[in-house]
N, C-alpha and C positions, 0 to 999 in steps of 0.2 A: 198617227204613224209612229212605229217604234223601230229602231235599228236593231236592239236585242231584247230578249224577254228579261224584264226586270226582276221576276221572280228567281230567275237562274242567277242573275248577278248578286242578288241578296244572299242566297244559300252558298254561293261560292265565297263571297266575303266573309259570311260567318264561319265557314269551314277553314278558309285561309288564315283568319285571324287566330282561330283555335288551333290549327297546326303551327302557326308560328309562335304561339304561347307556349306550346310543348317544346318547341326548339329552343326558345329562350331559357325555360326552366331546366333543360339538359345540360346547358353550357356550364362550365365549371372555370374557377380560376381567374374571373374577371377582377383585375387589379384596380381598374380605374372606375370611380363613381358607382359603386354598387346601388347607391340610392336612386340614381337615373336608370339604371338596369331594372329595377324592381318596380319603378314607375312605368317604363315602357313595356313590360311584361303585364302589369296589371291593365294597361291601357288596351292591349291585344285582348285579354279575357273579357273586359268590358265590351270591346267592339263585337267580339264573337257573339256575346249575348244580345247585343243591340240589333244586330243584324238578323239573328235568328228570330227574334220577336218581331222585328218588321217583316219578315218572311211570312210568319204565321198570321199576319193580319187577315181578318176575317175568320179565322179559325179559333183563336183564343179572344178573350174580351178586349174591346179596343182600348180600355185604361191601360191594360198591360202592354199590349202591342203597340200602341201609339205614344202615350204619355210616358210609359216606363222605357219603351225602345228608344224613343228619341232622347230621353234624359241620359241614358246609359251612353248613347252615340256622343253628346255633348261632352260627358265626363271622360269618355274615351278619347275625343279630340285634344280635350285639354292636356290629360296626362300624357299623350303621346307626343304633342308639340313641346310640352314643357320639358319632357325626358331629351328630346333633341336638342332644344336650345340650351339646356343645363350642361351638355357635354362641351359647349364652347362659351355661352353667354354667361357673364358673371352678374348683371344686373338683375335685381329681383323685381324692378319695375313691371317688365313684359310678362312676368309670371303672374304677377297680380291682376294685370290687366286681362290676360287670359281667363283667369279663375272668375273675374267680374263678368265677362262676356258669357261665360258658360252658365253662371248662376242666373243671371239675366235671362238667358235664353230657356232656360228650364221653367222659370217663374212665368215667363210670356206664354210658353208653350201650354202650360197648365190653364192659364186666364183664358186663351183663346182656343181650347181645345174643341169647343163646338163648331168651329169654322174651319172646314177642311182646306180652303183654299188660303187662309191666313195661316194655318199649320205649316203648309208647305212653303209658304213665303218666309215664316219665322225660321224653321228649320234651315232654308237656304240662307238667309241673312246672317244667322249665328255662324253657320260653318264657314260662310265667306269672311266673316270678322275674324274669327279664330285663325283661319289660313292667312288671311292679310296681315295680322299682326305678327303671326309666326314669320312670314315671309320678311318682313321688315326687320324683325330681330335677328334673323340670319345674314341679312345684309349689312346691318349697322355694324356688326361685330367684325373686328380685324382678326382674320384667320391666315394661318400659314400656307393652306391649300384652298383649292377652288370648291371643294366637294360641298361645303355648308351652302355656297352660293348656287350651286348646281341643284340642291334639293329645294331651296327657295325658288329658283326659277321654274321648277316643274310644279310647284304649288299654284303658279299663275294660271296654269291650264286647268285646274279644278276651281279658281276662282271666277274666271270668266264664264263657265257654263251654270255656276252658282248664281251669278248676277242675273243671268237670264231666267233662270229657274224661278228666283224670287220675284222678279216682275211678272212672270207668268202666273205664279201662285196668287199673288195679291189682286191680280187683274182677273182672274179666271172665274169660271161659274162656282158656285157652292159645292158641286157635285165632284169637284176635282180632288184627287187622293195620291197618295204614294204610289199606287200601281196604275194610275191613268196613263194609256198608251199616249206617248208624245216623244218627239225626236229629242227635245231638251232634256226630259226625264232620262232618256237612254244615254245621251252624252255625259250628264252628271253622273250616273251610276258607274258607267265605264271609266271615266276619269278618277272617280272614287276608288275603283279598283286598281287604277294605275299609281294612284297616291298611296295606297296600301302597300304596293310592290316597292315603290321608290322610297316610301319612308322606312320601311322594314330593312331593305337592303342598305339604305343610305345610315341608318343608325349604327347598323352593325359595323359598317364601314367606318363611320366617325369613331366608334368605340375602338376598333382596331388600330386607327390613325393615331388616336389618343394614347392608347396603350403603348404604342410603339414609341411615341414622343416622350413618354413617361418613362419608359425603359432606357431611352437613350439619355434623358435628363439624369435619371439616377444613376446610370454608368457613369456619366460625366462627373457627378457629385462624388461617386465612389473613387473614380479615378484621382480626383483632386485630392480627396481625403486620405486616400491611399498613399499617393506620392509625398503629401505634405506632412503625414503623421510623424510626430516625435518619435514613435516606437518603431522597430525593425518589423517589417511585415513581409510575409511570404504566401503565395496561392499555390496549392498543390492539388492535382486532380487524382483521386483516389483509383478511379477506373482505368486511366491510362498510365498511372504511375509516374507523372510527370510534374515537374515544377513549371508553373504557367507564368508566374510573374515575381519579382521581389522590388522593394522601393530602395532607394539609395542608402537609407540608414541599415538595411540589412546588410547590403554591400560594405558599408564602413565598419560595421561591427564583426563581420566575419572575414574581411579582407578577401571575399570570393569577387569575381569579375563576372560580367553579366553573361559572357559567352560560355563560362564554366559551369553556370548554374541552370539556366534555362533548358527545359527539356530534359533534365536529369531525374533520377529517382530521388526522393527525399531521404531514403535510407542508405544513399551512397554519399552523402554528405560528410565532410570529414570533422565536422564541429561536435558530433554527438561523443559524449564520454560513455554513456549508458545507451547503445542503440536499441536494446531489447525494450528498454522503456518507452522509447518513441513508438515502436512498432505496437505496443501494446495499448497506449492511448489513441493513437490514430484509428485503430482497428476496433476500438471499444465502441458500445452502443450509444454512449452519451454524445450528445450533439453540440453541447458547450461544456468546456473544462476551463475553469477560470483560475488565473493566478497560481500556477504550480511552479515552485522554485526547483531550478533546475543548474547543473554545473555544465557549462560548455568550454570550449576552447577553439579560438579562431586559427586561421592558416599560420599565423604567426608563432602559435604555440601558448600564446597567453591564455590563461584561465578566466574565465568569465561566470559571473553569477546573473541569473536572469530570471524573471517572472514571466512564464509562458503560458499565454490563453489560446485555446484552439476553439474555432466555431466551424462547424460543418453545415453546409447547405446544399440543395439541389439546384443545379443549372442544366435544363435541357437532358434530363434524366442522367445526368452525371454527378457524382458525390464530390464536391470541392470543399477544400479545407482552407481556412484562413487562419494563418498561425502567427501570433504576435509575441514578439520578445521585448521585454523591457528590461534595460540593463540596470542592475541594481548593485554591481560590483564596488562602486565607490561608496555607495550608501551602506552597503554591508560592511565594507571596511571601516567606515567612520563609526558605525555601530558597535563594531568590535572594538574599536580603539577606545570609545566612550567606556564600553564594559570594562577593557583593561584599565583604564585610568580611574573608574571607579573603585575597582578591585584595589588598585594601587593605594589610592586615597584612603580606603578603609584600612588596608594594612599599615598605611603611614599613620592613621589615627591611633591603630592599636599600639602601633610601636612608641608612638608619642606618649600614650598612656603609661606604658611600661617605663619609658626613659624618665618621666616624671616621678613615677613611683620609686625608681632607683635612686633618683636625685634625693627625694624625700625621707627614703628609709635607708637603703643600703649604703649610700654615701654619707648621708648625714649623721645617722645614729652612732656608728663607730666613734665619731669624733667625741662624744661625750666620755666614751672610755679612754679615748687617748688623752684627753684633757684631765680626765680624774687620775690616771697613771702618771702623767708629767707633772701634775700639782702635787701629787704625792711624794713623787721622787725628789722634786724641788725642795720640798719643806721637811721631808723625813729621812734624806739620804744619809745624812750624818748620824742617824740613829738606827739604821738597817744593817744587817750584815751583808758583806760583798756579795756573798753567793745569791742572795736574794735580789740584790740590786741588778746583778748581771742577769738573772731570769726574767725579772720584770723588763729589763732593757730589750731583750731578745723577743719577748712576747709583743712589746710595743713595736718593734722592728718589723716583725712578721706581719702584724696587722697593718702597718703603714705600707709595707710591700704590696699586700693584697688591696689596699685601697688604691695604691698607685696603678696597680694593673687594672682595677677596674676603671679608674679614671681615664686611663690609656685607651681601653676598649670604648668607653664612651666618646671620647675625642675622635677615634678612628671611625666609628659610626657616624658621628656627625659629619665628618669630612665626606664619607660615602654618600650621605642622604642629601648633602649640599648640592649635587650636580655639578660641582665644580672639581671634582677630584681627579687629578692626573697622575697616574702611576708613575712613581720614579724607578724605572726599570734600569737594573744593572746586570752584567753577565758574572755569575759566581757559581761555584760549586755548591750543591745542596748538601752534601754529606757533613762539612763542618758546621753548618747552619743547624741542622738537626742535633748535632752532639752538643752543641752550646746550650740549645733550649733545655735538652735533657739534664746537663749540668746544672742549669738554673733551678730546675725543678727536683733536683736529686734530694733536697732536703725534706720535701713532702712525700716522695717516694720512700726515703729511709725509715720515715716515722712508721710504716706499714711493713717495712722490709719487703717492699715491692722491688722485682727485679726488671730492668729494662733492657731488652735486647735490640741492637741497633744494626739492621741488616740493609744499610743504603749503600748503594755503589758509589764509590769516590770519583768515579769519573763522569758521573751526570753532570752536565754543565747546564744551567737554565738561565734564561732572560726574564727577570722578574723584580717586582718591587719587594726589595729584601725585608724591609720592615714590615710589610703586611704578610709576607711568608712566615715571618718569627710569630706574629700575633695568631696566624692561623694555628701553627704548630703548637704554640703555647697553650691555646684554648683546648686543641683536640687532646694533647698529651696530658695536660692537669685533669681534663675531664675524665680520661682513663684511670689516672691515678685516684681521682675522688670516688670512683665507683668500683674499685678493684679492692678486693679484701685482703686481709693480712697474709703476708708471704705470697701474694699473687704475682703474675707475670704480665708483662706488657711488650709486645713485638712491633718494631717499626720496620716495615719492608719498602723496598722500592723496585720498580720495572720501568721500561720504556720501549716504546716502538718509534715509528718515523715522526710521529706527530706530537705525541704527548709523554709526559713523565707522570708515572702513577705512584702516589704515596699511600700505604696502607698501615693503619694503626689499631692493632688488635689487643684486646685485654680479656682475662677471664673471669671478670668480675660479675655483678649482680645481674647484667642485662637490663634490657628496657622492655616494658609492655608494649605489644602491638598497637594499641590505641594511642600511645604516646609518640609513637614513632612517626605517625602521619603528619604531626605538627612539630616535629622536632627541630626543624630549621626555621619555622615562623615565629612570629610575634606572639603567637597563642600558647606557645611552650612556656611552662612555668619549671622553675629549677626545684628539684628535690634533694634533700640532704644526702650527703656521701656515706661510706661505710663507717665513718668516724664522726658523723654529724657535721661535715664539711657543708658550708652553705655556699651558694651561687646566685646569680642574677637571672640566669636563663638568656641572657644577651649574648653570650660567647657564641654559640652555636649558629644562631641567626647572623651574626657578624662573619663567621666563616664562610658561610653560603655567599653572601653579598660580594666578599673580597674574591672568592674563587670564581664566581660568574663574571665578575667585571673583568677578570683578567683572561676570560675565555674557557675556563675549565668547569668541571662539575664536580658535585660532592653527593655521596650517597652513604647509606648506613644499612646494615643488618645486624640483628640480635636476637638471642635467644635467653629467656629468663634462667638464671642460676649458671649460665654457660659463658656469658660475656658479650661483648659487642665488637663490630668491625667497621670502622670508619674509612671510606677511600676517598681520595679527591686526585683530579688530575692537572697537570700544569702543562699548558702548550709549550711545545719547543720553538722559540722564535729567535734564533740566532742569526 
């Protein structure tokens, strides 16, 4: 007697498993345990083949329908139960035990294949053991929900009829087979169908539950990382054009408040200096844009230099952008400071080399001449005519004055370089100082019959270090005399506005080549001979620049070959 037709159940199981395997193969986007998903799909394919082979019993050879059919069934049970257990269970012992039972079952089935009753018993015992171990595995594992326990509980309903079928198979006559009408057979195959349904649905529910758990876990991890990140982060939804979230570092960086930011368009933020650039990179096709250097300003108006990284990803069919800002303002300032200091050190080394050269040559060498002149005058003065003695004395005096000026420049340069220089500022009119310097240099100008026109306003009052101003004027005017031709002209003009006094020294001399103008105020500048072969050190113009800039002014020069040069410098009015 049987409740249902076993062949009908077999074909339903074959088609049901095949249909289920198609469903599983069509599912995309499984983020949890792709290995178990593949195992479960393979199990369904194996079962569809196994149930089909068992259905064809008597139509195809017994070896195929009986031996292969049951072997595929055991393999399918193993992969199916392992896949479900692996969603929750971490232990490998259960999996190894299931594998051992399946292998033993296949071997036993082949060995006793000639005994129909024994075959029925073996298939029932092996299936029973597989599902009993499967049930134990589900119950011993601690889970957050009762779903695994429910699947295990339903397996009991399959184990009980399997136990009766095993007893019936081992005690039945030799003629017993898979399709022998029997109430126990009917119950076993009906419960097998129910197990197919419960395991399939249960596995998909477990996967869904695990994926949701994994998503929540990842969201929690992301949230912790997002708010604890040392970088300034903001999340923006491109589709809705709204800022979704920002961490505290972003609020501190930009001085925005939360209610001023969330829900707003990213393009409406007041931090962008170049908004078109932001529009371009957010709407670009690149999903990852790393470490782009960008200039921003916060709500306080402070300029910031940041490294911006953009990562785009899809969430529920929405394109979401994670924007990271790494503040490198201080780092950039330090790097700039290091570069500036390195440049200053390089210039100091060049200046030091020039200074040593001046000491070794320009300052020391003339003393040999001075010694020779003074020794000659000391020993031969009673034998020399008076006119020759006067001439030699003038030459010695001029040379000593030049060396004194050079020494003064060197000492002034040393004071400026020491870092301890404090200007000794006084209030005085500039016109008398210009006149006095011109008088002192008149001897040099007279040799070339150079005319000096002074057009300096007598009422201009400045607050300046007078000695340093004299040094600047002496260097610039003597430089003009040096490179002006015979019967040339030098003009000294002045002007002023509310902040500065401007002094201009113009000559119609030989002019300066363009390539020399670039380094004329630096230590790279080397002196050239004047129109009468006058020599210099190249230190004077560099010294002028340092003095003027330390007093808050600027110096510049323009020149044309054969037309002359024009030096301009400014003096702040600080009364």
